[in-house]
N, C-alpha and C positions, 0 to 999 in steps of 0.2 A: 162650420165654420170649413173654410177651403185649407184643407193638409197641404194640398198638392204646390203651394208656393212655398217657395224658399223665402226669407227674412227680406234678402236682396229685392228680391222681385215684387213683393208686398211692401217694401217700402218706397221704390223706387215709381211704380203706379201712381199710388198714395203723395207721392212731391209733385207730380203729374198734376193730380187733381186740383191740388194745394196752387200751386200755378195758374192752373187756369182760371181756376178762382177769384186769387190776387190781381189776375189782369184783364177778371171781365170775360172771357173768351168763352164762357159759357152760358147759356142760352138759359132765362130764367125760366123754365119750363122747364131742364133737366139738371138744373140745380139740386130737386131734392133727391133726386137718383142719382148724382156726383157724391153728396153730403153721404147720401147712405149707403155708396159702394164707400167714400171712406171711413167710413164708421167699421163697415167687416174689416177689411184694412188693419187697420189699428189692432182689431181684436187679435188678428193671424198676427202682427208683430209682436204684439205682447205676449201670446200664448208661446210664442216662440222663444223672446226672448225671459219668459218662466222656465220654461224648457233648458235650456241652457244654464239657465241659475243655476237652478237643479240640480244639473250633471256634475257644472263643477264642481259643488257644494259636497255632493256622492263622491266625486273624485279625491277632496281634500280632505274629507274623513275616510277615507281607504288609505291614502298617503299618512295621517297623522296616526294612524292605527298600527300600520307598518314601523312606523322611523317615530317612535313615540320621543316628545322630547326630554332630553339629560335634564333633568331641574341645575343640577350641578356645572351644567357645562355653560350656561345658561348666568351664572354669577362669576366664570371663571373667566380671565379678559385678559 
């Protein structure tokens, strides 16, 4: 997998490929290559999203440990 890509770069290239396929701008001879590339770009995007989700989860767990909820505060209003 190509880790040099940012999510934005991979997603933009993927959008270009999809658009070209939808409009018929890709010759049939290149279609397989473009679909293979699109698959790789999808994997890059998925990996970036998974990594981001894991980082957010870690941060949320850290915040919860630093500031545990006070059950009594939840019932007071």
